C-alpha positions, 0 to 999 in steps of 0.5 A: 959921500955921495948924494942920492942921483935922483932924476926928477921934476918939479910937479906940471898939473897943467898941459903947457904947448911949448913944454911937456912932463917927459921933456923936462925929465929928459932936459934935467937927464940932460944937465945931470949926466951932460955927456949922456947924450954923446956917449949914448949915440957912441954906442949905439953907433958901435953896435955892430962891436959891442956884440950886436941886438934886436931891432926894436932895441935902442940901446941896452940898459948895459950901456947906461950903467956904463955911463952913470957909472964913468959918470960917478968915477966908480966900476960898480955902483951903489943902490942909491946910483941904480935908479937911474940907470933905468931912468936914464935908459928910459931917456936915452930912449924915449930922446930920438923919439919923443912921443906922447900918446893920450888917449881919448876919455871915450876910449881910455876907460875902457881899456883901462878897466880891462882885465888882463888874464893870459900869457903876457903877448911878448911879441905883440910888444914888439909892435910898439910904434918907436922904441920908446912910448910915452902915455898920459894916464888920468885918475891912475895913481901910483902910491896912493898920488897922481900917476902922471905917465909912464915911459915904456920900452924893450930891454935886451939884457946882453947878461943873459940874453932876456926879454924885457918891458921896462916900465918907467912911470911918473909920479908926484915923488919922481920916476920909478923905473919897473923891470918886466921880464916877459915869457909865457908866464900870466902878467902876475907872475911876471910881477912876482919874478920881478920882486924875486928878483929885488929881495936876491938884489938887495941880500946880495948888498945886503938891504932889507927885503921888503916885499909890500906895496905889490897890491899897488904896483899891480893896479899900476901896471895894469893899466899901463899894459892894456894901454900899451897893447894898443898902440900894438895893434893892426890899426891902433888909430894914431893920429898927431893934429886931425892929421893921419900921420904916423910915429914910428924909430928916426932913419940913419941919414948921410952926413959928411964927415961922421957918414951915417948918424941916426939924429934925436927928435928936437921935440916933443910928438903928441899922438891921440890915440883912439879918436874916430873908436873914441867916438864912435864908442860915444855915439853907441853910448847915447842910443843905449842912453835913450833907447835906440837900437844899433841901426847896424843891427838892430839890437841894442848891444851896451858898447864896448872894447872886447879884452886882447887876447890869444886866440887858436885857430886852425891853419893848413890844408882842410882836405886831404888829396882825395878830397875827404877832409882833414879832422881838427884834431891833425890840422894845425894850431895856431896861438895868435894875438887878437888886438882890442875889437869895438864891440857894437858901434858903427864903422870907425874907418868911415867917421871923419878924424877931429880933435876936440880938447880936453880940459 
C-alpha cells in the first residue's frame, strides 16, 4: 500500500538569516520529486505545443498532476496523493521568483481586519507582483494552530477554461491547498463553491463528505485575500531592504545550447510591504492619542486604510455637439477596482523608506 506523501517541514519559530520556511518547503518538494523542476521547465518550454495558457499563470496544475502521477507510476492518482498536486504546483511556480512578503506591523492589522465585501475582483488579482508570492501571516491561525504564511498563485484550469486563485496554507501540520474559483460572486459563495466541488469529488471517490470547518477556512482566507489585494494595488509601497526595488517575473535569457530559457531565482527574496504607509499610520495614531489635529486638515479624524472596493465611474463625453449636457443616466458607467486608500495620514510619498527590525 502506498504511503501518503505530504510535503512538510519542521516548525521554524524564528526567521533565520539564510533560510525561511518557504525555502525549506521548496527543498523538501525537490527531494520528494527529484525530477519535478526539470519536468516543469520542459512543460513551460513546450507551452505553445501544449495548448498555451494566459501569461499570468506560470504553469497549470495539469502539469503538476502529470509530474506526480508519473512519479507514482499511475495515470489516476489516489486520494492520498491528490494534495501533492496543489502543493507541487504552487512550489514549482514560487521557485521561479521565491518572493517572501512581510507587511509593516502598523499596516498589517489594518489590512487583515478589513471586511471584504462585494464581488471578488478577479482582474485585480492578475496584477500580483510575481507568478507566485509567499505572504507571512503573523497572528493568524489555521485549525487552532499558528498559520505561518501562505503561497498564492493563479491557476488556469485547462479542462474547463476557468480561472482559480490557488492558496497553499503553511501551517504547523504542513501545507494545505485551498482553491477558490474566481468569478462575479461574493467570497462567501466562492468558498461554498469550493466546498461543493470537494463534496462532489469525495462522493465520486466513495469518501465521507465533510462540510465542517467552513468558518475556519473563511477566517483564514479573508485576511490573506486583503494582503494579496494590497500587493495588487497601483502603488503598493514595496521595498527590498530599504531599496526601492521592484518585484517581477523572470525574463528569458539566451543560452548557447538551449536558446531562450527561463531561470529560477537563486534564493529567497524578502520584500517589505507598506513601510512608508505604516510609518505614516503610526504617526497619525500618535497624534490621535495626544489629541493633536492633523497638520493637513486641522481635523481630528482617526487614521485608517479604506478597504479596497469596486467603484462606479461615469465616463465618456459630458456634452452633446449642441452644447447641452448629457444626463448621467445616458453616460457610460465603468466598474473600476479601487485599491486600499490611506485616510487621515501624512503624505507617504514625502516620507523616507526606513526598515526597522521587528522581533
